[in-house]
FIKOLZA-1660 file (N, C-alpha, C; in steps of 0.1 Angstrom, whole numbers, plus 5000, padded with zeros to 4 digits):
% residues 88
   i   px   py   pz ch aa at
   1 1490 4166 4150  A  M  N
   1 1482 4161 4161  A  M CA
   1 1491 4153 4171  A  M  C
   2 1501 4147 4166  A  G  N
   2 1510 4140 4174  A  G CA
   2 1517 4149 4185  A  G  C
   3 1521 4161 4180  A  L  N
   3 1527 4170 4190  A  L CA
   3 1518 4174 4201  A  L  C
   4 1505 4176 4197  A  L  N
   4 1495 4180 4207  A  L CA
   4 1493 4168 4217  A  L  C
   5 1492 4156 4212  A  L  N
   5 1490 4144 4221  A  L CA
   5 1502 4142 4230  A  L  C
   6 1514 4145 4225  A  D  N
   6 1527 4144 4233  A  D CA
   6 1526 4154 4244  A  D  C
   7 1522 4166 4241  A  W  N
   7 1522 4177 4251  A  W CA
   7 1512 4173 4262  A  W  C
   8 1500 4168 4258  A  V  N
   8 1489 4165 4267  A  V CA
   8 1495 4154 4277  A  V  C
   9 1501 4144 4271  A  T  N
   9 1507 4133 4279  A  T CA
   9 1517 4139 4289  A  T  C
  10 1526 4147 4284  A  W  N
  10 1536 4154 4293  A  W CA
  10 1529 4162 4304  A  W  C
  11 1520 4170 4300  A  W  N
  11 1513 4178 4310  A  W CA
  11 1506 4170 4321  A  W  C
  12 1499 4160 4317  A  N  N
  12 1492 4152 4327  A  N CA
  12 1500 4142 4335  A  N  C
  13 1512 4138 4330  A  T  N
  13 1519 4127 4336  A  T CA
  13 1533 4131 4342  A  T  C
  14 1538 4142 4337  A  R  N
  14 1552 4146 4341  A  R CA
  14 1553 4160 4347  A  R  C
  15 1544 4169 4342  A  H  N
  15 1544 4183 4347  A  H CA
  15 1539 4184 4361  A  H  C
  16 1546 4191 4370  A  Q  N
  16 1542 4192 4384  A  Q CA
  16 1540 4207 4387  A  Q  C
  17 1528 4212 4384  A  P  N
  17 1526 4227 4388  A  P CA
  17 1527 4229 4403  A  P  C
  18 1532 4240 4407  A  S  N
  18 1533 4243 4421  A  S CA
  18 1520 4242 4429  A  S  C
  19 1509 4246 4422  A  V  N
  19 1496 4246 4429  A  V CA
  19 1492 4232 4433  A  V  C
  20 1498 4221 4427  A  L  N
  20 1495 4207 4430  A  L CA
  20 1505 4201 4440  A  L  C
  21 1513 4209 4446  A  N  N
  21 1522 4205 4456  A  N CA
  21 1531 4193 4452  A  N  C
  22 1537 4194 4440  A  G  N
  22 1546 4183 4436  A  G CA
  22 1539 4171 4429  A  G  C
  23 1526 4172 4427  A  K  N
  23 1519 4161 4420  A  K CA
  23 1517 4165 4406  A  K  C
  24 1515 4155 4397  A  T  N
  24 1512 4158 4384  A  T CA
  24 1496 4159 4383  A  T  C
  25 1491 4165 4373  A  P  N
  25 1476 4166 4372  A  P CA
  25 1470 4152 4373  A  P  C
  26 1476 4142 4367  A  L  N
  26 1470 4128 4368  A  L CA
  26 1470 4123 4382  A  L  C
  27 1481 4125 4390  A  Q  N
  27 1482 4121 4403  A  Q CA
  27 1471 4128 4412  A  Q  C
  28 1470 4141 4409  A  A  N
  28 1460 4149 4417  A  A CA
  28 1446 4144 4414  A  A  C
  29 1443 4141 4401  A  W  N
  29 1430 4136 4397  A  W CA
  29 1427 4123 4404  A  W  C
  30 1437 4114 4404  A  Q  N
  30 1435 4100 4410  A  Q CA
  30 1433 4101 4425  A  Q  C
  31 1439 4111 4432  A  A  N
  31 1438 4113 4446  A  A CA
  31 1425 4119 4451  A  A  C
  32 1418 4126 4441  A  D  N
  32 1406 4133 4445  A  D CA
  32 1394 4123 4446  A  D  C
  33 1388 4123 4458  A  A  N
  33 1377 4114 4461  A  A CA
  33 1364 4119 4457  A  A  C
  34 1363 4131 4451  A  T  N
  34 1350 4137 4447  A  T CA
  34 1343 4127 4438  A  T  C
  35 1330 4124 4441  A  P  N
  35 1323 4115 4432  A  P CA
  35 1320 4121 4419  A  P  C
  36 1320 4113 4408  A  L  N
  36 1317 4118 4395  A  L CA
  36 1303 4114 4391  A  L  C
  37 1297 4122 4383  A  T  N
  37 1283 4119 4378  A  T CA
  37 1283 4118 4363  A  T  C
  38 1278 4107 4358  A  D  N
  38 1276 4106 4343  A  D CA
  38 1265 4115 4338  A  D  C
  39 1268 4121 4327  A  V  N
  39 1258 4130 4321  A  V CA
  39 1256 4125 4306  A  V  C
  40 1244 4128 4301  A  S  N
  40 1241 4123 4288  A  S CA
  40 1248 4132 4278  A  S  C
  41 1249 4127 4265  A  A  N
  41 1256 4135 4255  A  A CA
  41 1250 4148 4253  A  A  C
  42 1237 4149 4254  A  G  N
  42 1230 4162 4252  A  G CA
  42 1233 4172 4263  A  G  C
  43 1234 4167 4275  A  Q  N
  43 1238 4176 4286  A  Q CA
  43 1253 4180 4285  A  Q  C
  44 1261 4171 4280  A  L  N
  44 1275 4174 4279  A  L CA
  44 1277 4185 4268  A  L  C
  45 1270 4184 4257  A  A  N
  45 1270 4195 4247  A  A CA
  45 1266 4208 4252  A  A  C
  46 1255 4208 4261  A  T  N
  46 1250 4220 4267  A  T CA
  46 1260 4226 4276  A  T  C
  47 1267 4218 4284  A  F  N
  47 1277 4223 4294  A  F CA
  47 1289 4229 4287  A  F  C
  48 1292 4224 4275  A  A  N
  48 1304 4229 4267  A  A CA
  48 1301 4243 4261  A  A  C
  49 1289 4247 4260  A  L  N
  49 1286 4260 4254  A  L CA
  49 1284 4271 4264  A  L  C
  50 1291 4282 4262  A  E  N
  50 1290 4293 4270  A  E CA
  50 1280 4303 4264  A  E  C
  51 1271 4308 4272  A  D  N
  51 1261 4317 4267  A  D CA
  51 1263 4331 4272  A  D  C
  52 1266 4340 4263  A  D  N
  52 1267 4354 4268  A  D CA
  52 1255 4362 4264  A  D  C
  53 1244 4355 4260  A  G  N
  53 1232 4362 4257  A  G CA
  53 1230 4367 4243  A  G  C
  54 1241 4367 4235  A  R  N
  54 1240 4372 4222  A  R CA
  54 1237 4360 4212  A  R  C
  55 1232 4363 4201  A  T  N
  55 1229 4353 4191  A  T CA
  55 1241 4353 4181  A  T  C
  56 1246 4341 4178  A  Y  N
  56 1257 4339 4169  A  Y CA
  56 1251 4331 4157  A  Y  C
  57 1256 4334 4145  A  T  N
  57 1251 4327 4133  A  T CA
  57 1262 4319 4127  A  T  C
  58 1260 4307 4124  A  I  N
  58 1269 4299 4116  A  I CA
  58 1266 4301 4102  A  I  C
  59 1276 4305 4094  A  S  N
  59 1273 4308 4080  A  S CA
  59 1284 4301 4072  A  S  C
  60 1284 4303 4059  A  T  N
  60 1295 4297 4050  A  T CA
  60 1309 4302 4054  A  T  C
  61 1309 4313 4061  A  S  N
  61 1322 4319 4065  A  S CA
  61 1326 4314 4079  A  S  C
  62 1317 4305 4085  A  G  N
  62 1320 4300 4098  A  G CA
  62 1313 4308 4109  A  G  C
  63 1319 4308 4121  A  V  N
  63 1313 4316 4132  A  V CA
  63 1322 4328 4134  A  V  C
  64 1315 4340 4134  A  R  N
  64 1323 4353 4136  A  R CA
  64 1323 4356 4151  A  R  C
  65 1335 4359 4156  A  W  N
  65 1337 4362 4170  A  W CA
  65 1349 4372 4170  A  W  C
  66 1347 4383 4176  A  R  N
  66 1357 4394 4177  A  R CA
  66 1363 4397 4164  A  R  C
  67 1355 4399 4154  A  R  N
  67 1359 4403 4140  A  R CA
  67 1368 4393 4133  A  R  C
  68 1367 4380 4138  A  R  N
  68 1374 4369 4131  A  R CA
  68 1364 4358 4127  A  R  C
  69 1366 4352 4116  A  D  N
  69 1358 4341 4112  A  D CA
  69 1365 4327 4116  A  D  C
  70 1358 4318 4122  A  Y  N
  70 1363 4305 4125  A  Y CA
  70 1355 4295 4117  A  Y  C
  71 1362 4287 4110  A  L  N
  71 1356 4277 4101  A  L CA
  71 1364 4264 4102  A  L  C
  72 1356 4253 4105  A  A  N
  72 1362 4240 4106  A  A CA
  72 1364 4235 4092  A  A  C
  73 1374 4227 4090  A  P  N
  73 1377 4221 4076  A  P CA
  73 1368 4210 4072  A  P  C
  74 1355 4212 4073  A  W  N
  74 1345 4201 4070  A  W CA
  74 1343 4201 4056  A  W  C
  75 1341 4189 4050  A  P  N
  75 1338 4188 4036  A  P CA
  75 1324 4190 4032  A  P  C
  76 1315 4191 4042  A  G  N
  76 1301 4193 4039  A  G CA
  76 1292 4194 4051  A  G  C
  77 1279 4194 4049  A  P  N
  77 1270 4195 4061  A  P CA
  77 1273 4184 4071  A  P  C
  78 1271 4188 4084  A  R  N
  78 1272 4178 4095  A  R CA
  78 1260 4180 4104  A  R  C
  79 1256 4169 4111  A  R  N
  79 1246 4170 4121  A  R CA
  79 1251 4175 4134  A  R  C
  80 1244 4183 4140  A  V  N
  80 1247 4189 4153  A  V CA
  80 1243 4179 4163  A  V  C
  81 1252 4173 4172  A  P  N
  81 1248 4164 4182  A  P CA
  81 1237 4169 4191  A  P  C
  82 1227 4160 4193  A  G  N
  82 1216 4164 4201  A  G CA
  82 1206 4174 4195  A  G  C
  83 1207 4175 4182  A  S  N
  83 1198 4185 4175  A  S CA
  83 1194 4179 4161  A  S  C
  84 1183 4184 4156  A  S  N
  84 1179 4179 4143  A  S CA
  84 1185 4188 4132  A  S  C
  85 1192 4198 4136  A  G  N
  85 1198 4208 4126  A  G CA
  85 1210 4203 4119  A  G  C
  86 1214 4210 4108  A  L  N
  86 1226 4207 4101  A  L CA
  86 1234 4220 4102  A  L  C
  87 1248 4218 4101  A  I  N
  87 1256 4229 4099  A  I CA
  87 1264 4227 4086  A  I  C
  88 1266 4237 4079  A  M  N
  88 1272 4236 4066  A  M CA
  88 1286 4239 4067  A  M  C
% end
């Protein structure tokens, strides 16, 4: 996890992509005057999900996508934020 956090810090504070004209992503963010809007946790969860119209099932094998199973290392059932359902 430390390596990921180090990379994120580098990317946001030292990396200067050419599309940002010599600015770091943090500098570009701070210079952007676009107003921000707070959203509820439920809305945020909805915005994070991409819907391609197909139904996906979460099973004991995880979520299957493109013939691969993705499974989080959870020790047991968890509540889905903004929902009354459980995921195993």
